[in-house]
C-alpha positions as CSV (number, residue, x, y, z in Angstrom):
1,M,-6.5,13.9,-3.2
2,K,-4.8,11.8,0.0
3,M,-1.8,12.3,1.0
4,K,0.0,9.2,3.6
5,M,2.3,10.0,6.2
6,N,4.5,6.8,7.7
7,R,3.5,5.7,11.4
8,S,6.5,6.0,13.1
9,M,6.6,8.1,15.8
10,G,9.3,9.8,18.3
11,L,8.9,11.1,21.7
12,C,10.8,14.4,22.1
13,A,11.5,17.3,23.8
14,A,11.9,16.0,27.2
15,G,10.1,13.1,25.5
16,L,7.8,15.5,25.7
17,C,7.2,16.5,22.2
18,L,6.0,13.3,20.3
19,A,7.0,13.6,16.5
20,A,4.0,11.6,15.2
21,Q,2.8,10.7,11.9
22,A,-0.5,9.2,10.9
23,V,-2.8,9.1,7.8
24,W,-3.7,12.0,6.7
25,A,-6.7,13.0,4.5
26,A,-7.0,16.4,2.2
27,E,-10.9,15.9,2.3
28,V,-11.0,16.9,5.9
29,E,-13.0,20.5,5.4
30,A,-14.7,22.0,8.8
31,G,-14.9,25.5,9.2
32,F,-14.2,25.6,5.5
33,R,-16.7,27.1,2.4
34,S,-16.9,27.0,-0.9
35,L,-15.9,29.7,-3.3
36,F,-16.4,27.9,-6.4
37,N,-19.3,25.9,-7.9
38,G,-17.7,23.9,-10.5
39,A,-20.0,25.1,-12.9
40,D,-19.7,28.6,-13.7
41,L,-18.4,32.0,-12.7
42,T,-21.5,32.6,-10.2
43,G,-19.6,34.7,-7.8
44,W,-16.7,35.9,-9.5
45,A,-15.6,39.0,-11.7
46,G,-13.7,39.7,-14.5
47,R,-13.0,39.8,-18.1
48,P,-15.0,37.5,-20.0
49,Q,-12.7,37.2,-22.8
50,H,-10.5,35.9,-20.7
51,W,-12.4,33.9,-17.5
52,S,-14.6,31.2,-18.2
53,V,-15.2,27.4,-16.7
54,Q,-14.0,24.4,-18.7
55,D,-13.7,20.7,-17.3
56,G,-15.3,21.8,-13.9
57,A,-12.3,24.3,-13.4
58,I,-12.5,27.9,-13.7
59,T,-10.0,28.9,-16.6
60,G,-8.2,31.5,-17.4
61,T,-6.6,31.9,-21.3
62,T,-5.0,34.5,-23.3
63,T,-4.3,34.5,-27.2
64,Q,-3.0,35.6,-29.9
65,E,-6.6,37.2,-30.6
66,T,-7.5,38.1,-26.9
67,P,-4.2,39.2,-25.6
68,A,-4.0,39.9,-21.7
69,Q,-3.0,43.7,-22.1
70,G,-0.8,43.7,-18.8
71,N,-1.7,41.6,-16.2
72,N,-5.5,41.2,-15.0
73,F,-7.5,39.1,-12.8
74,L,-10.6,37.3,-11.8
75,I,-12.4,38.5,-8.2
76,A,-13.9,36.9,-5.4
77,R,-17.4,38.4,-4.9
78,D,-19.7,38.8,-2.0
79,G,-22.9,39.4,-3.3
80,D,-23.2,42.9,-5.0
81,K,-19.1,43.9,-3.4
82,D,-15.9,42.2,-3.5
83,L,-15.2,39.7,-1.0
84,A,-13.0,40.8,1.9
85,V,-10.8,38.6,3.5
86,G,-8.2,39.3,6.4
87,D,-7.2,36.3,8.0
88,F,-7.9,33.1,6.9
89,E,-7.1,29.9,5.5
90,L,-7.4,29.4,1.9
91,R,-6.8,25.9,0.1
92,C,-7.1,25.3,-4.1
93,S,-5.8,23.0,-6.8
94,F,-4.0,24.6,-10.1
95,K,-1.7,23.5,-13.1
96,F,-1.0,25.1,-16.5
97,T,-1.5,23.7,-20.2
98,G,1.4,24.9,-22.3
99,D,4.9,26.0,-22.2
100,W,4.3,29.4,-20.6
101,G,2.8,30.3,-17.9
102,N,2.9,33.0,-14.9
103,S,-0.6,33.4,-11.8
104,G,-0.8,33.4,-8.5
105,I,-3.4,33.8,-5.8
106,Q,-4.2,37.8,-4.9
107,Y,-4.9,38.3,-1.1
108,R,-5.9,41.2,1.1
109,S,-5.3,43.3,-2.2
110,R,-6.9,46.0,-3.4
111,A,-9.3,46.9,-6.9
112,L,-8.1,49.0,-9.7
113,P,-10.1,49.9,-13.1
114,N,-10.5,47.5,-15.1
115,F,-9.7,44.2,-13.1
116,V,-6.4,45.3,-11.9
117,V,-5.3,44.2,-8.2
118,H,-2.5,45.0,-6.4
119,G,-1.4,43.4,-3.4
120,Y,0.1,40.1,-1.7
121,Q,0.5,37.4,-4.1
122,A,1.1,33.8,-3.7
123,D,2.6,33.2,-7.1
124,M,2.8,30.0,-9.7
125,E,4.7,30.0,-12.9
126,T,5.8,26.9,-15.2
127,G,9.3,28.4,-15.0
128,P,11.5,26.5,-11.8
129,N,12.0,29.8,-9.9
130,Y,8.7,31.8,-8.7
131,S,5.9,29.0,-7.7
132,G,5.1,29.2,-4.0
133,I,7.5,32.8,-3.7
134,L,5.8,35.9,-1.8
135,Y,5.0,38.9,-4.6
136,E,3.2,41.9,-3.8
137,E,1.6,42.9,-7.2
138,G,2.4,46.8,-7.8
139,G,3.7,47.3,-4.7
140,R,7.0,46.0,-3.2
141,G,7.7,43.7,-5.8
142,I,9.4,39.6,-4.5
143,L,9.3,39.7,-0.6
144,C,10.5,36.0,0.2
145,E,12.1,33.9,-1.8
146,R,11.1,29.9,-2.0
147,G,12.9,28.2,1.2
148,Q,13.0,31.5,2.9
149,K,11.4,32.9,6.1
150,V,12.2,36.3,6.7
151,V,11.0,39.3,8.3
152,I,10.0,42.4,6.4
153,K,10.9,46.1,8.4
154,D,10.5,49.5,7.7
155,D,13.9,50.4,6.6
156,P,15.5,53.4,8.4
157,A,18.2,54.8,5.8
158,N,15.6,54.6,2.9
159,P,12.0,55.5,4.6
160,G,9.0,54.1,3.2
161,K,11.1,51.2,1.9
162,P,11.1,47.5,3.2
163,K,14.2,46.2,4.8
164,I,14.1,42.2,4.1
165,E,15.8,40.2,6.8
166,V,16.3,36.8,5.9
167,V,15.5,34.6,9.3
168,G,15.4,31.2,8.8
169,S,15.2,28.6,6.0
170,L,12.7,25.7,4.9
171,G,14.9,24.4,2.9
172,D,16.7,24.3,-0.3
173,A,14.7,26.4,-2.6
174,K,15.0,24.0,-5.8
175,Q,14.4,20.8,-4.1
176,I,11.0,22.3,-2.9
177,G,10.4,23.4,-6.3
178,A,11.3,20.3,-8.0
179,A,8.3,18.4,-6.2
180,I,5.8,20.5,-8.3
181,D,4.8,20.0,-11.5
182,P,2.8,22.5,-13.3
183,H,1.0,21.1,-15.3
184,Q,-0.2,18.3,-13.0
185,W,-2.6,19.7,-10.6
186,S,-0.8,20.9,-7.7
187,D,-2.7,21.5,-3.9
188,Y,-1.9,25.2,-3.2
189,V,-2.6,26.6,0.8
190,V,-2.3,30.0,1.8
191,I,-2.5,30.8,5.4
192,A,-2.8,34.4,6.7
193,R,-3.0,35.3,10.5
194,G,-2.3,38.7,12.0
195,N,1.1,40.2,10.3
196,H,2.1,36.4,9.8
197,L,1.7,35.0,6.1
198,Q,2.7,31.0,5.0
199,H,2.1,29.3,2.2
200,F,2.7,25.6,1.0
201,I,2.5,23.4,-2.3
202,N,1.6,19.9,-2.2
203,G,2.1,20.0,1.8
204,R,5.4,21.9,1.6
205,Q,6.1,25.0,3.0
206,T,7.4,27.9,0.1
207,V,7.2,30.6,2.8
208,D,7.2,32.1,6.1
209,V,6.6,36.0,6.0
210,V,6.6,38.0,9.3
211,D,5.3,41.8,7.8
212,E,6.4,44.5,10.1
213,H,6.8,47.4,7.6
214,A,4.4,49.4,8.7
215,A,3.7,51.3,6.0
216,K,2.8,48.9,3.9
217,A,2.0,45.8,5.4
218,A,-2.2,44.7,4.5
219,Q,-4.4,42.9,6.8
220,S,-7.0,42.4,4.9
221,G,-8.6,43.2,1.3
222,I,-9.7,41.2,-1.9
223,L,-9.0,37.7,-3.3
224,A,-8.3,37.3,-6.7
225,L,-6.8,34.8,-9.8
226,Q,-4.1,36.4,-12.2
227,L,-3.5,35.9,-15.6
228,H,-0.7,37.1,-16.5
229,G,0.2,39.4,-19.2
230,G,2.8,38.2,-22.1
231,P,2.7,34.9,-24.4
232,P,-0.4,33.0,-25.0
233,M,-1.1,30.7,-21.5
234,K,-3.7,28.9,-19.5
235,I,-4.2,28.5,-16.0
236,Q,-7.3,26.8,-14.3
237,F,-8.3,26.5,-10.6
238,K,-10.4,24.0,-8.7
239,N,-11.5,22.8,-5.1
240,I,-11.4,26.5,-4.0
241,R,-12.4,26.7,-0.4
242,I,-11.7,29.1,2.7
243,K,-12.1,29.3,6.1
244,P,-11.6,32.5,8.6
245,L,-9.2,32.6,11.3
246,S,-9.3,33.7,14.9
247,A,-6.5,36.3,14.9
248,A,-3.4,35.6,16.7
249,T,-3.1,36.8,20.0
250,P,0.1,39.5,19.6
251,V,2.6,39.4,22.4
252,S,3.6,42.9,23.8
253,D,6.9,44.2,24.2
254,S,6.1,44.9,27.3
255,Q,5.2,40.9,28.1
256,R,8.7,39.8,25.8
257,L,10.9,41.8,28.2
258,Q,9.9,40.0,31.6
259,G,12.3,38.3,32.6
260,T,16.4,38.1,33.0
261,W,18.5,39.3,30.2
262,Q,22.2,38.0,30.2
263,A,24.4,41.0,29.0
264,E,26.1,39.2,25.6
265,S,27.9,42.2,24.5
266,L,28.5,45.9,24.8
267,V,30.0,48.8,22.8
268,R,30.8,52.6,24.5
269,D,31.9,55.3,22.2
270,G,33.0,52.7,19.9
271,E,35.0,50.8,22.6
272,T,34.0,46.7,23.1
273,V,33.9,45.7,26.6
274,P,35.6,42.8,27.1
275,K,33.9,39.6,27.4
276,A,35.5,38.5,30.5
277,D,33.8,41.9,32.0
278,L,30.4,41.2,31.2
279,A,30.3,37.7,32.9
280,G,27.7,38.0,35.6
281,A,26.3,41.0,34.4
282,R,22.2,40.7,34.6
283,V,19.2,43.1,33.5
284,R,15.9,41.7,35.7
285,V,12.5,43.2,34.3
286,E,9.7,43.4,36.5
287,G,6.5,45.0,35.1
288,N,8.4,48.2,34.6
289,R,10.8,48.1,36.8
290,F,14.8,47.1,36.3
291,F,17.3,45.3,38.7
292,I,21.2,45.2,37.4
293,E,22.8,42.6,39.1
294,G,26.0,41.0,39.1
295,D,27.9,44.4,38.4
296,A,29.5,46.5,40.6
297,D,27.6,49.5,39.5
298,A,24.3,47.3,40.6
299,S,21.2,49.7,40.1
300,E,17.8,49.8,39.8
301,G,14.4,52.2,38.0
302,T,11.9,52.0,36.1
303,F,11.2,52.3,32.1
304,D,8.3,53.2,30.1
305,L,8.2,52.3,26.4
306,V,6.9,54.9,24.1
307,E,4.6,54.6,21.3
308,G,4.5,55.2,18.0
309,G,8.0,55.6,15.0
310,L,10.8,53.3,14.3
311,P,13.3,52.4,15.8
312,K,10.8,51.7,18.7
313,A,11.9,53.8,21.6
314,M,12.0,53.5,25.3
315,N,12.4,55.8,28.5
316,V,14.8,54.7,31.2
317,T,15.0,56.9,34.5
318,T,17.3,55.2,37.5
319,A,16.1,55.2,41.0
320,G,18.5,58.3,41.2
321,G,16.4,60.4,38.6
322,D,18.8,60.0,35.7
323,L,17.1,59.9,32.5
324,A,17.9,58.0,29.7
325,R,16.6,58.3,25.9
326,A,16.9,54.9,24.4
327,I,15.8,52.7,21.3
328,Y,15.2,49.2,21.5
329,E,14.5,45.6,19.7
330,V,12.9,42.7,21.6
331,T,12.4,39.3,20.5
332,D,11.3,35.9,22.5
333,D,15.3,35.6,23.2
334,T,16.7,38.7,22.3
335,L,17.1,42.5,23.1
336,K,19.3,44.8,21.7
337,V,19.2,48.3,23.2
338,C,21.2,52.0,22.1
339,Y,21.1,55.4,24.3
340,A,22.8,57.8,24.8
341,A,24.8,57.7,28.2
342,D,24.9,61.5,29.1
343,G,21.0,62.1,29.1
344,G,21.3,63.2,25.5
345,S,18.8,63.5,22.6
346,R,17.6,59.4,21.5
347,P,19.5,58.0,19.2
348,S,18.2,57.1,15.7
349,E,20.3,53.9,14.8
350,F,21.5,51.1,16.4
351,K,25.3,52.6,16.9
352,S,27.6,53.4,19.2
353,E,30.8,55.2,17.9
354,A,33.7,57.3,19.2
355,Y,33.2,60.3,21.1
356,S,29.4,59.5,20.6
357,G,28.4,59.4,24.2
358,R,26.1,56.3,23.1
359,V,26.2,52.9,24.6
360,L,25.1,49.8,22.6
361,A,23.9,46.7,24.5
362,V,23.1,43.1,23.2
363,Y,21.3,40.9,25.7
364,R,19.8,37.2,26.3
365,K,17.4,35.5,27.9
366,A,19.2,34.0,30.6
367,K,18.4,30.4,31.3
368,A,16.9,28.4,34.3
369,A,19.0,28.1,36.8
370,K,20.0,24.4,37.4
371,E,19.7,24.7,40.8
372,E,15.7,24.2,41.4
373,K,13.9,24.2,45.3
374,P,11.9,21.3,46.5
375,G,8.9,21.4,44.9
376,S,10.1,23.1,41.9
377,E,8.0,22.7,38.2
378,L,11.9,20.5,37.4
379,E,11.0,18.4,40.8
380,R,7.0,17.6,39.3
381,V,8.5,16.5,35.8
382,Q,10.6,13.8,37.4
383,G,9.2,10.3,36.7
384,T,7.7,8.3,33.9
385,W,4.7,9.9,32.0
386,Q,2.1,8.0,29.7
387,A,1.2,9.5,25.9
388,E,-2.3,10.4,26.6
389,S,-3.2,12.3,23.5
390,L,-1.4,14.4,20.6
391,V,-2.0,16.7,17.4
392,R,0.3,17.4,14.9
393,D,-0.8,20.2,12.6
394,G,-4.2,19.7,13.7
395,E,-4.3,16.0,13.4
396,A,-5.0,13.9,16.3
397,V,-3.3,10.7,16.9
398,S,-4.8,7.8,17.3
399,K,-5.0,6.5,21.2
400,S,-3.4,3.1,20.1
401,D,-1.2,4.4,18.5
402,L,0.0,6.3,21.9
403,A,-0.4,3.1,23.6
404,G,3.1,2.3,25.4
405,L,4.7,5.3,24.4
406,R,6.5,6.9,27.6
407,V,8.9,9.2,28.5
408,R,11.4,8.9,31.6
409,I,12.8,11.8,32.9
410,E,15.7,11.8,35.0
411,G,17.0,15.4,36.5
412,N,17.7,17.4,32.9
413,R,17.7,13.9,30.9
414,F,14.7,12.2,29.1
415,F,14.7,9.0,27.6
416,I,11.9,7.6,25.2
417,T,10.7,4.2,25.5
418,G,7.8,1.9,23.9
419,D,8.4,3.3,20.3
420,E,10.4,2.1,17.4
421,N,11.9,5.4,17.1
422,A,13.5,5.2,20.7
423,S,15.4,8.4,21.9
424,E,16.9,10.6,24.5
425,G,18.2,13.9,25.1
426,T,17.9,16.7,27.7
427,F,16.3,19.8,28.5
428,E,16.1,22.9,30.4
429,L,13.4,25.1,31.8
430,V,13.6,29.0,30.8
431,E,12.9,31.7,33.3
432,G,10.1,34.3,31.9
433,P,6.9,35.2,32.2
434,A,3.7,32.7,31.3
435,P,3.1,30.9,29.6
436,K,6.0,28.7,31.1
437,A,8.7,27.5,28.7
438,M,11.4,25.1,28.3
439,N,14.3,24.5,25.4
440,V,14.8,20.6,24.3
441,T,17.7,19.0,22.5
442,T,17.7,15.4,21.3
443,A,20.9,13.6,21.5
444,G,21.6,14.5,17.7
445,G,21.9,17.7,18.4
446,D,18.0,19.2,17.0
447,L,16.5,22.1,19.2
448,A,12.6,22.1,20.1
449,R,11.4,25.4,21.8
450,A,8.3,24.3,24.1
451,I,5.4,26.3,26.5
452,Y,4.5,22.8,29.0
453,E,2.2,23.4,32.2
454,V,2.8,20.6,34.6
455,T,0.9,19.1,37.7
456,E,1.3,16.3,40.2
457,N,-0.7,14.2,37.4
458,T,-0.7,16.2,34.1
459,L,1.8,17.5,32.0
460,K,0.8,19.6,28.4
461,V,3.7,20.6,26.4
462,C,3.6,22.4,22.9
463,Y,6.4,23.2,20.3
464,A,7.2,23.5,16.9
465,A,8.3,20.3,15.3
466,D,10.5,22.1,12.8
467,G,12.4,24.0,15.2
468,G,10.5,27.4,14.4
469,S,9.9,29.9,17.3
470,R,8.6,28.8,20.5
471,P,4.5,28.8,20.1
472,T,2.8,31.3,22.6
473,D,-0.3,29.0,23.1
474,F,-1.2,25.8,23.5
475,K,-3.0,24.9,19.7
476,S,-2.1,23.1,17.0
477,E,-3.5,23.6,14.1
478,A,-3.4,23.0,10.1
479,Y,0.0,23.6,8.8
480,S,1.1,25.6,12.0
481,G,3.9,22.9,12.6
482,R,2.8,22.5,16.2
483,V,2.6,19.4,18.1
484,L,0.3,19.7,20.9
485,A,0.9,16.8,23.7
486,V,-0.8,16.0,26.7
487,Y,0.6,13.2,29.2
488,R,-0.3,11.7,32.7
489,K,2.0,10.5,35.1
490,A,2.2,6.8,35.1
491,K,1.5,4.5,38.1
492,S,4.3,2.9,40.3
493,T,4.4,-0.7,39.3
494,N,5.4,-1.8,43.1
């Protein structure tokens, strides 16, 4: 099966982000190995009355005479043991025959007796609702519905239970589902890297999950195919192949805390501090030291992060020796802290109520100062840059398609020339730890969060093309949604 994309391209991210489209070929299989020989069930184990090979495809079938008797599974094997998977990309094709069917791809799962499997499931069905979702068989149930981006956390109010937070959208669930015909061959891709899980059907991402539920998140387990209990049904799979992935390099909380944070809101003993009183109040973090700036009560001190337990904890010590026991949450752009101002016991939740003695503060990562010193990064990116190479979702754009594509940068504005989708916009450099970061906004208002490196003659940029989270390394892999571009300073025509 081949899938074509239009050749139209656009450079964005200070002209630094090139959204290119090129011809794709699904047959590119570098690094993959097949899990199915197309002839028999060698390398698989399941109930023989339900699983067979028909027309070159693994086939799961139930009838009135041979009902499923509950959900059962065909388990991938590795010699004399079950195949174990951790970080991987799985690709396969599937289709149903008949009016009703429900199935799924189990991964990072665990085997129970009589070919029953529990764990993560990439779901599929003949109905309109569940194909593409993340379901946990025998566990937490539906973890992410189609079209959602979610983060799964521990629920402090219900220990051991998940708290599912919807943090973004991949598009309308019905529109995504409309592109899936359960009775025709569809391509399913599952990518699991660390606690980040992604599903794709026919090239369209259906879910994006970060599982931070410490008690339940699985890092490894077995691989299996489901045959669902219920009315008679038939499901087929073919072209099943897998590629191991290197684990994503985690970004520690200590790394995320570095840089300057602007106070956005503060509640003390249930009373909200006016926005005007917070203007200019910042906290700068360097290593394990903090410096409070722009406030009449400017101070400094040290902190240490406390291992174990949720919510996450830190101890803060001022230069005068006062100790505050705090809890915190931190992302790339937001920091939330709650502590007992009177040196009392550590809070267990992010609340500040009347007479509680607690402070709840929310900070945003501060933007880079607009004034830049001579020889600064802003000065280096000025001028005209020629696109030299571009990789999108692991696919390299040909040199001929990049010829003539240039980005001109003047101050904090960019202008794309030499392309039918010429455009312009603005960008800002973001303070913080390496890799260096920038935010890019097109004239149409689209935002791209990027990382970059720049010298006198070379500019390298990596960003999430779908407006997703900022990359942490300069890589563009299949289905990652990332673009990696390299530019050379154009020679003067004078």
